[in-house]
ROPA-753308 format. One record per atom (N, C-alpha, C): residue in three letters; z negated, x negated, y. Coordinates in steps of 0.05 Angstrom, whole numbers, padded with zeros to 5 digits, always signed. Atoms other than C-alpha are relative to their C-alpha. Layout:
REM residues N
AlaZXY/...
This chain:
REM residues 266
Met+00023+00012+00015/Met+00739+00132-00172/Met-00026+00014+00007/Ala+00024-00015-00005/Ala+00676+00171-00180/Ala-00023-00018+00007/Thr+00022+00017-00009/Thr+00616+00143-00144/Thr-00024+00018+00005/Thr+00025-00014-00006/Thr+00545+00163-00133/Thr-00004+00002+00030/Asn+00001-00004-00029/Asn+00536+00194-00065/Asn-00029-00001+00011/Ser+00027-00001-00011/Ser+00461+00187-00059/Ser-00015-00025-00007/Leu+00017+00023+00004/Leu+00413+00131-00052/Leu-00028+00010+00000/His+00027-00011+00001/His+00345+00152-00076/His-00021-00022+00003/His+00022+00019-00004/His+00289+00112-00047/His-00026+00015-00005/His+00024-00015+00007/His+00226+00135-00081/His-00024-00013+00015/His+00024+00010-00013/His+00163+00130-00041/His-00023+00003-00018/His+00024-00001+00017/His+00102+00113-00079/His-00024-00002+00019/Ser+00023-00001-00017/Ser+00041+00134-00042/Ser-00024-00009-00015/Ser+00025+00008+00012/Ser-00024+00102-00055/Ser-00019-00006+00023/Ser+00019+00007-00021/Ser-00087+00087-00016/Ser-00017-00023-00008/Tyr+00018+00022+00005/Tyr-00129+00027-00010/Tyr-00029+00009+00002/Thr+00029-00006-00002/Thr-00204+00033-00024/Thr-00013-00023+00015/His+00013+00021-00016/His-00241-00005+00029/His-00030-00001-00006/His+00028+00004+00007/His-00308-00033+00009/His-00014-00010+00025/Arg+00016+00009-00023/Arg-00357-00038+00066/Arg-00026-00012-00010/His+00024+00014+00008/His-00413-00087+00056/His-00021+00002+00023/Asn+00020-00004-00020/Asn-00474-00065+00095/Asn-00025-00016-00008/Leu+00023+00016+00005/Leu-00530-00114+00100/Leu-00024+00013+00015/His+00023-00014-00012/His-00596-00077+00112/His-00023-00020+00002/Ser+00023+00018-00004/Ser-00650-00119+00143/Ser-00025+00017+00006/Gln+00025-00015-00003/Gln-00720-00093+00138/Gln-00022-00018+00012/Ser+00021+00015-00012/Ser-00775-00118+00183/Ser-00027+00012-00006/His+00027-00010+00007/His-00847-00112+00161/His-00020-00009+00021/Phe+00018+00006-00022/Phe-00895-00109+00218/Phe-00029+00005-00009/Gly+00028-00003+00006/Gly-00971-00118+00214/Gly-00013+00021+00018/Pro+00014-00019-00017/Pro-01024-00078+00252/Pro+00009-00003+00029/Thr-00010+00000-00027/Thr-01004-00059+00323/Thr-00021-00008+00020/Ser+00021+00008-00019/Ser-01072-00078+00353/Ser-00019-00020-00014/Leu+00019+00019+00011/Leu-01123-00133+00344/Leu-00028+00010+00006/Ser+00027-00008-00004/Ser-01197-00119+00335/Ser-00015-00020+00017/Leu+00014+00018-00018/Leu-01239-00147+00390/Leu-00030-00001-00005/Lys+00029-00001+00007/Lys-01306-00134+00355/Lys-00010-00028-00007/Gln+00008+00027+00008/Gln-01307-00205+00328/Gln+00017-00020+00016/Pro-00016+00020-00015/Pro-01287-00267+00368/Pro+00022-00011-00017/Thr-00023+00010+00015/Thr-01219-00292+00349/Thr+00001-00030+00003/Ser-00001+00030-00002/Ser-01218-00366+00332/Ser+00028-00010+00007/Ala-00026+00012-00007/Ala-01162-00413+00354/Ala+00018-00001-00024/Ala-00016+00002+00024/Ala-01140-00421+00282/Ala+00012+00027-00007/Thr-00009-00027+00006/Thr-01136-00346+00272/Thr+00023+00008+00018/Phe-00021-00007-00020/Phe-01096-00336+00336/Phe+00026-00014-00006/Ser-00024+00016+00007/Ser-01049-00392+00316/Ser+00015+00012-00024/Leu-00011-00012+00023/Leu-01038-00358+00249/Leu+00016+00025+00006/Ile-00012-00025-00007/Ile-01022-00291+00281/Ile+00027-00006+00015/Cys-00024+00007-00015/Cys-00971-00323+00330/Cys+00022-00010-00019/Ser-00020+00011+00019/Ser-00938-00361+00272/Ser+00013+00022-00016/Ala-00010-00022+00016/Ala-00931-00297+00231/Ala+00020+00017+00016/Ser-00018-00016-00018/Ser-00901-00259+00291/Ser+00026-00014+00004/Ser-00024+00016-00005/Ser-00852-00316+00305/Ser+00018+00000-00025/Ser-00015+00001+00026/Ser-00831-00318+00231/Ser+00014+00026-00004/Ser-00012-00026+00003/Ser-00818-00243+00231/Ser+00024+00004+00018/Ser-00022-00002-00020/Ser-00775-00247+00294/Ser+00024-00017-00009/Ser-00022+00017+00009/Ser-00734-00305+00265/Ser+00015+00012-00023/Ser-00012-00013+00023/Ser-00722-00267+00201/Ser+00018+00022+00008/Ser-00015-00022-00010/Ser-00698-00207+00240/Ser+00026-00010+00013/Ser-00024+00012-00013/Ser-00649-00250+00282/Ser+00019-00010-00021/Ala-00017+00010+00021/Ala-00623-00283+00219/Ala+00015+00022-00014/Ala-00012-00023+00014/Ala-00611-00215+00187/Ala+00023+00011+00017/Val-00021-00010-00018/Val-00571-00191+00248/Val+00024-00019+00000/Ser-00022+00019+00001/Ser-00531-00255+00248/Ser+00016+00002-00026/Ala-00013-00003+00026/Ala-00516-00246+00174/Ala+00018+00024-00001/Val-00016-00025+00000/Val-00492-00175+00186/Val+00026-00005+00015/Ser-00024+00005-00016/Ser-00444-00198+00241/Ser+00020-00017-00015/Thr-00017+00018+00015/Thr-00417-00255+00198/Thr+00014+00015-00023/Thr-00011-00015+00023/Thr-00408-00209+00138/Thr+00022+00019+00008/Asn-00020-00019-00010/Asn-00371-00156+00178/Asn+00026-00014+00008/Ala-00023+00015-00010/Ala-00325-00207+00210/Ala+00016-00010-00024/Ser-00013+00010+00024/Ser-00310-00238+00142/Ser+00015+00022-00015/Ala-00012-00023+00014/Ala-00296-00170+00111/Ala+00026+00009+00014/Thr-00024-00008-00015/Thr-00246-00153+00167/Thr+00023-00020-00005/Thr-00020+00021+00004/Thr-00210-00220+00159/Thr+00011+00002-00028/Ala-00009-00002+00028/Ala-00207-00212+00083/Ala+00018+00024-00005/Glu-00016-00024+00003/Glu-00180-00142+00088/Glu+00028-00004+00011/Thr-00026+00005-00012/Thr-00123-00164+00134/Thr+00016-00019-00018/Ala-00013+00020+00016/Ala-00108-00223+00089/Ala+00010+00012-00026/Thr-00007-00010+00026/Thr-00106-00184+00024/Thr+00019+00023+00001/Lys-00017-00024-00002/Lys-00067-00124+00049/Lys+00029-00007-00007/Phe-00027+00008+00005/Phe-00002-00163+00044/Phe+00004-00020-00023/Asp-00001+00020+00021/Asp-00019-00207-00015/Asp+00020+00007-00022/Val-00018-00008+00021/Val+00020-00166-00066/Val+00029-00005+00008/Leu-00027+00004-00010/Leu+00083-00167-00023/Leu+00007-00030+00001/Glu-00005+00029-00001/Glu+00076-00242-00012/Glu+00004-00012-00027/Asn-00002+00010+00028/Asn+00067-00255-00086/Asn+00028+00007-00011/His-00027-00008+00010/His+00131-00216-00103/His+00022-00017+00013/Leu-00020+00015-00015/Leu+00170-00253-00049/Leu+00000-00030-00008/Val+00002+00028+00008/Val+00144-00322-00069/Val+00014-00004-00027/Asn-00012+00002+00027/Asn+00168-00308-00140/Asn+00028+00012-00001/Gln-00028-00010-00002/Gln+00235-00280-00115/Gln+00004+00026-00016/Asn-00002-00026+00012/Asn+00219-00212-00145/Asn+00007+00021+00022/Phe-00008-00015-00023/Phe+00259-00176-00091/Phe-00001+00031-00005/Arg+00002-00029+00006/Arg+00262-00108-00126/Arg-00028+00010+00003/Gln+00028-00008-00003/Gln+00187-00105-00131/Gln-00010-00002+00029/Ala+00008+00004-00028/Ala+00179-00132-00060/Ala+00010+00023+00017/Asp-00011-00023-00015/Asp+00224-00076-00035/Asp-00017+00025-00004/Glu+00017-00022+00006/Glu+00181-00024-00069/Glu-00027-00002+00014/Glu+00025+00004-00013/Glu+00118-00055-00042/Glu+00002+00003+00030/Thr-00004-00003-00029/Thr+00146-00056+00028/Thr+00000+00029+00008/Arg+00000-00029-00006/Arg+00158+00019+00026/Arg-00029+00011-00002/Arg+00028-00009+00003/Arg+00087+00029+00000/Arg-00017-00008+00024/Leu+00016+00010-00023/Leu+00059-00013+00056/Leu+00007+00015+00025/Leu-00007-00015-00023/Leu+00098+00024+00109/Leu-00014+00027+00001/Ile+00014-00025+00002/Ile+00068+00089+00085/Ile-00030-00004+00007/Gln+00028+00005-00004/Gln-00001+00059+00085/Gln-00007-00005+00030/Ile+00006+00007-00027/Ile+00002+00029+00155/Ile+00009+00021+00020/Ala-00008-00021-00018/Ala+00034+00091+00184/Ala-00022+00021+00004/Gly+00022-00018-00004/Gly-00031+00129+00176/Gly-00006+00018-00023/Glu+00009-00017+00021/Glu-00069+00178+00134/Glu+00019+00023-00006/Ala-00019-00023+00004/Ala-00019+00235+00144/Ala+00023-00009-00017/Ala-00022+00010+00015/Ala+00037+00192+00117/Ala-00008-00006-00029/Val+00010+00005+00027/Val-00005+00171+00057/Val-00002+00026-00016/Lys+00002-00026+00013/Lys-00020+00244+00040/Lys+00027+00012-00006/Arg-00026-00012+00002/Arg+00052+00264+00050/Arg+00017-00016-00020/Gly-00016+00017+00018/Gly+00081+00205+00011/Gly+00024-00012+00012/Tyr-00022+00013-00014/Tyr+00132+00183+00063/Tyr-00006+00000+00030/Val+00005+00004-00028/Val+00136+00164+00136/Val+00019+00017+00017/Phe-00016-00013-00020/Phe+00161+00209+00192/Phe+00009-00020+00021/Phe-00009+00020-00020/Phe+00204+00172+00243/Phe-00018+00000+00024/Ser+00018-00001-00023/Ser+00156+00195+00297/Ser-00025-00016-00003/Glu+00024+00015+00006/Glu+00100+00157+00263/Glu+00004-00030+00002/Val-00006+00029-00001/Val+00135+00089+00267/Val-00012-00013+00025/Lys+00010+00012-00025/Lys+00113+00078+00339/Lys-00030-00005-00001/Thr+00029+00004+00003/Thr+00040+00082+00317/Thr-00007-00024-00017/Ile+00005+00023+00017/Ile+00048+00024+00269/Ile-00003-00025+00017/Ser+00006+00023-00017/Ser+00019-00040+00297/Ser+00022-00021-00002/Thr-00020+00022-00001/Thr+00065-00096+00319/Thr-00008-00022-00020/Glu+00009+00021+00017/Glu+00022-00145+00280/Glu+00007+00005-00029/Asp-00006-00007+00028/Asp+00031-00108+00214/Asp+00030-00003-00006/Leu-00029+00001+00004/Leu+00107-00101+00221/Leu+00010-00029+00001/Gln-00009+00028-00002/Gln+00115-00173+00242/Gln-00009-00016-00025/Thr+00010+00013+00025/Thr+00073-00196+00182/Thr+00019+00005-00023/Ile-00018-00007+00022/Ile+00118-00158+00134/Ile+00027-00014+00004/Asp-00026+00013-00006/Asp+00181-00184+00169/Asp-00001-00030-00004/Asn+00003+00030+00003/Asn+00156-00256+00171/Asn+00000-00008-00029/Leu+00000+00007+00029/Leu+00143-00255+00096/Leu+00028+00002-00012/Trp-00028-00003+00010/Trp+00214-00229+00082/Trp+00017-00023+00009/Thr-00018+00022-00010/Thr+00248-00280+00127/Thr-00008-00027-00011/Lys+00010+00026+00010/Lys+00204-00338+00104/Lys+00009-00005-00029/His-00006+00004+00028/His+00218-00327+00030/His+00028+00007-00008/Ser-00028-00005+00006/Ser+00292-00312+00036/Ser+00018-00019+00016/Asp-00015+00019-00016/Asp+00313-00371+00079/Asp+00013+00014+00024/Gly-00010-00013-00024/Gly+00322-00324+00138/Gly+00022+00021-00005/Arg-00022-00018+00006/Arg+00370-00277+00102/Arg-00008+00029-00002/Phe+00010-00027+00002/Phe+00326-00216+00092/Phe-00021+00006+00022/Gly+00021-00008-00019/Gly+00279-00177+00138/Gly+00010+00019+00021/Tyr-00007-00019-00021/Tyr+00278-00124+00192/Tyr+00012-00013+00025/Ser-00010+00014-00024/Ser+00290-00174+00248/Ser+00029-00008-00005/Val-00027+00007+00007/Val+00353-00197+00212/Val+00018+00025+00001/Gln-00015-00025-00001/Gln+00376-00125+00204/Gln+00004+00010+00028/Arg-00002-00009-00028/Arg+00362-00110+00277/Arg+00022-00015+00014/Lys-00022+00016-00013/Lys+00408-00167+00300/Lys+00027+00011-00008/Ile-00026-00010+00009/Ile+00464-00140+00257/Ile+00006+00027+00012/Trp-00003-00027-00011/Trp+00452-00069+00281/Trp+00008+00000+00029/Leu-00007+00002-00028/Leu+00455-00090+00353/Leu+00028-00011+00004/Lys-00027+00012-00002/Lys+00518-00131+00342/Lys+00022+00020-00007/Val-00020-00021+00006/Val+00554-00070+00314/Val-00004+00024+00018/Lys+00004-00021-00021/Lys+00532-00030+00376/Lys-00015+00024-00011/Lys+00017-00021+00011/Lys+00481+00010+00336/Lys+00016+00022-00016/Asp-00017-00018+00016/Asp+00536+00042+00294/Asp-00010-00003-00029/Phe+00012+00002+00026/Phe+00502+00058+00228/Phe+00020-00002-00023/Thr-00020+00003+00020/Thr+00566+00065+00188/Thr+00009-00029-00003/Arg-00008+00028+00000/Arg+00588-00005+00208/Arg-00023-00018-00010/Phe+00023+00015+00009/Phe+00517-00030+00196/Phe-00002+00001-00030/Phe+00002-00003+00029/Phe+00516-00001+00125/Phe+00021-00017-00014/Val-00021+00016+00012/Val+00582-00036+00111/Val-00007-00029+00002/Lys+00007+00028-00005/Lys+00558-00101+00141/Lys-00021-00011-00019/Val+00021+00009+00018/Val+00495-00105+00099/Val+00005+00008-00029/Glu-00010-00008+00026/Glu+00533-00076+00040/Glu-00018+00021-00014/Trp+00013-00023+00012/Trp+00492-00013+00030/Trp+00021+00020-00008/Met-00023-00016+00007/Met+00560+00019+00025/Met+00020-00019-00015/Lys-00019+00016+00015/Lys+00614-00004-00023/Lys+00029+00010+00004/Leu-00028-00008-00003/Leu+00690-00004-00020/Leu+00009+00015-00025/Leu-00010-00016+00022/Leu+00722+00049-00063/Leu+00028-00008-00008/Asp-00026+00007+00011/Asp+00782+00038-00107/Asp+00019+00024+00004/Thr-00018-00022-00007/Thr+00828+00087-00071/Thr+00023-00010+00016/Glu-00024+00008-00015/Glu+00895+00086-00036/Glu-00005-00007+00029/Val+00008+00007-00027/Val+00863+00087+00032/Val-00028-00013-00002/Val+00025+00015+00000/Val+00804+00044+00051/Val-00023+00020+00005/Gln+00023-00018-00001/Gln+00741+00085+00037/Gln-00025-00014-00009/Tyr+00026+00010+00007/Tyr+00668+00068+00032/Tyr-00018+00022-00009/Asn+00020-00020+00008/Asn+00613+00104-00004/Asn-00027-00015-00004/Tyr+00027+00012+00003/Tyr+00538+00092-00012/Tyr-00005-00010-00028/Arg+00006+00012+00026/Arg+00514+00048-00068/Arg-00022+00017-00014/Ala+00020-00015+00016/Ala+00473+00080-00124/Ala-00025-00017-00003/Phe+00026+00015+00002/Phe+00400+00060-00124/Phe-00011+00004-00029/Pro+00002+00028-00010/Pro+00377+00015-00155/Pro+00022-00018-00011/Asp-00018+00019+00015/Asp+00432-00013-00200/Asp+00022-00013+00016/Glu-00023+00011-00015/Glu+00486-00024-00148/Glu-00009-00017+00023/Phe+00009+00017-00021/Phe+00442-00062-00100/Phe-00005-00029-00011/Lys+00002+00028+00008/Lys+00433-00138-00101/Lys-00028-00009+00003/Trp+00029+00007+00000/Trp+00364-00161-00121/Trp-00004-00030-00004/Glu+00002+00029+00002/Glu+00379-00236-00125/Glu+00010-00013+00025/Leu-00008+00014-00024/Leu+00385-00285-00069/Leu+00018-00023-00007/Asn-00019+00021+00005/Asn+00448-00327-00073/Asn+00021+00001+00022/Asp-00021+00001-00021/Asp+00510-00344-00032/Asp+00015+00026+00003/Glu-00015-00025-00001/Glu+00541-00277-00048/Glu-00017+00023+00011/Thr+00017-00022-00011/Thr+00481-00236-00023/Thr+00005+00003+00030/Pro-00005-00004-00029/Pro+00498-00205+00044/Pro-00025-00003+00017/Leu+00021+00003-00019/Leu+00456-00220+00104/Leu-00012+00028+00007/Gly+00013-00025-00008/Gly+00404-00165+00118/Gly+00001+00021-00022/His-00002-00020+00022/His+00414-00131+00050/His-00027+00013-00006/Leu+00027-00010+00006/Leu+00338-00123+00041/Leu-00018-00006+00024/Pro+00008-00023+00017/Pro+00290-00090+00051/Pro+00016+00025+00006/Leu-00014-00026-00004/Leu+00320-00021+00041/Leu-00018+00019+00016/Thr+00015-00021-00014/Thr+00299+00038+00085/Thr+00011+00027-00008/Asn-00008-00027+00009/Asn+00300+00109+00060/Asn+00013+00015+00023/Ala-00014-00016-00020/Ala+00352+00149+00099/Ala+00006+00027-00011/Leu-00004-00026+00013/Leu+00346+00212+00056/Leu-00001+00022+00021/Arg+00002-00020-00020/Arg+00327+00251+00118/Arg+00015-00008+00026/Gly-00016+00009-00023/Gly+00377+00216+00164/Gly-00007-00028+00008/Thr+00004+00028-00009/Thr+00378+00150+00202/Thr-00022-00004+00020/Gln+00020+00002-00021/Gln+00322+00166+00251/Gln-00023-00020-00008/Leu+00021+00018+00009/Leu+00270+00128+00209/Leu+00008-00029+00003/Leu-00010+00027-00002/Leu+00312+00066+00204/Leu+00004-00008+00029/Lys-00004+00006-00029/Lys+00330+00070+00278/Lys-00026-00006+00013/Cys+00026+00005-00012/Cys+00256+00073+00297/Cys-00011-00026-00009/Val+00010+00026+00011/Val+00239+00014+00252/Val+00014-00023+00015/Leu-00015+00022-00013/Leu+00295-00029+00281/Leu-00004-00001+00030/Ser+00005-00001-00029/Ser+00277-00007+00352/Ser-00029-00007+00007/His+00028+00005-00005/His+00203-00024+00344/His-00003-00026+00017/Pro+00005+00024-00016/Pro+00176-00074+00396/Pro-00006-00025-00015/Ala+00006+00023+00017/Ala+00155-00119+00339/Ala+00024-00018-00004/Phe-00024+00016+00005/Phe+00227-00142+00332/Phe+00017-00005+00024/Ala-00015+00005-00024/Ala+00249-00145+00404/Ala+00001-00030+00006/Thr-00003+00028-00007/Thr+00276-00213+00425/Thr+00017-00002+00025/Ala-00014+00005-00025/Ala+00306-00244+00487/Ala+00031+00002-00003/Asp-00029+00001+00004/Asp+00376-00249+00456/Asp+00011+00026-00014/Asp-00008-00025+00013/Asp+00382-00176+00434/Asp+00028+00009+00008/Asn-00026-00009-00009/Asn+00446-00167+00474/Asn+00023-00018-00008/Ser-00021+00018+00009/Ser+00484-00223+00440/Ser+00020+00015-00017/Gly-00021-00015+00014/Gly+00550-00202+00410/Gly+00018-00019-00016/Glu-00020+00015+00016/Glu+00605-00224+00362/Glu+00027+00014+00003/Thr-00027-00012-00001/Thr+00679-00212+00356/Thr+00001+00023-00020/Glu-00003-00023+00018/Glu+00703-00149+00320/Glu+00003-00009-00029/Glu-00004+00010+00027/Glu+00724-00190+00260/Glu-00026-00009-00012/Glu+00026+00010+00010/Glu+00655-00222+00254/Glu-00019+00024-00005/Leu+00018-00022+00003/Leu+00621-00155+00261/Leu+00003+00015-00026/Asn-00005-00017+00022/Asn+00654-00121+00203/Asn+00013-00015-00023/Arg-00011+00017+00022/Arg+00663-00170+00145/Arg+00010+00018-00022/Gly-00009-00017+00022/Gly+00668-00113+00095/Gly+00027+00012+00005/Val-00026-00012-00007/Val+00726-00080+00132/Val+00022-00022-00001/Ala-00020+00021+00000/Ala+00762-00147+00140/Ala+00008-00006-00029/Val-00006+00005+00028/Val+00757-00159+00065/Val+00017+00023-00012/Ala-00015-00023+00010/Ala+00782-00089+00050/Ala+00028+00000+00010/Lys-00027+00001-00011/Lys+00842-00098+00096/Lys+00017-00021-00015/Glu-00015+00021+00015/Glu+00861-00162+00059/Glu+00007+00010-00027/Gln-00005-00009+00027/Gln+00855-00127-00008/Gln+00021+00022-00001/Thr-00017-00023+00001/Thr+00894-00065+00010/Thr+00024-00002+00019/Gly-00021+00002-00019/Gly+00938-00085+00068/Gly+00002+00024+00018/Val+00000-00025-00016/Val+00919-00020+00102/Val-00011-00006+00028/Gly+00009+00005-00027/Gly+00911-00021+00178/Gly-00027+00013+00005/Ala+00026-00010-00007/Ala+00845-00007+00212/Ala+00000+00030+00006/Asp-00001-00028-00007/Asp+00869+00061+00235/Asp+00000+00018-00024/Lys+00000-00016+00025/Lys+00872+00084+00162/Lys-00027-00001-00013/Arg+00026+00001+00013/Arg+00800+00068+00148/Arg-00014+00027+00000/Val+00014-00026+00002/Val+00758+00127+00124/Val-00029-00006-00007/Phe+00029+00004+00005/Phe+00682+00127+00129/Phe-00013+00028-00004/Lys+00016-00025+00002/Lys+00634+00180+00105/Lys-00021+00000+00023/Thr+00018-00002-00023/Thr+00593+00203+00165/Thr-00026+00015-00006/Asn+00025-00013+00008/Asn+00539+00240+00126/Asn-00020-00021-00010/Tyr+00020+00022+00006/Tyr+00478+00194+00125/Tyr-00022+00010-00019/Ser+00021-00011+00017/Ser+00437+00239+00078/Ser+00001-00012-00028/Phe+00000+00012+00027/Phe+00430+00189+00021/Phe-00028-00006-00009/
């Protein structure tokens, strides 16, 4: 059975335009000296002090306004950066959410990644824990805990960091209709599952581009943002490889006859 051997994950690079709101306060000062040629009355002196106090208060208010505006702008920027992703996930638009996640990874990886249009695995360590956790939390929250990098990490650790078994487990690979049990990579995007239901495999989304190998995915799943106390938990061999178990039932072929492609350039 002919299958597509490549999974093309297109990176869409874009950049956010950040608007900085600068509040310029201007202080208008009067003469720097007072004339002593004429006696200064109490009323005049009072007026001068009042004007000076008013100018100082205005200046302090302006500084306070600048601080408040800058703080608000920073908070708004953080809040809106993930709004598009959250909107897609809230509406169960998982295909669009997957594309937005890739775009976000490029953006938060830095200017070089944005210009290049994709992320180098060496840049993953520079991505902030807060940003990765925000993306992951949105995926897990709006998928009832079935999608997200933290979910994928647990599966990856349970299969002893074996990417072939991981791909089978999350069903990024499919069983071929051959005499021996063989798996091949699914064709993007049509052969992936973009709906959340009982048949959707745990950890199926988001996808990670492995066109240049598995180093990028490995660095994402190894990021401190997803480290937990129970990382060393394990399962039985049957639980680890649901795809292989199903294949053995369908074909009656022993585990020693299983054939996996070891080229991860998809």
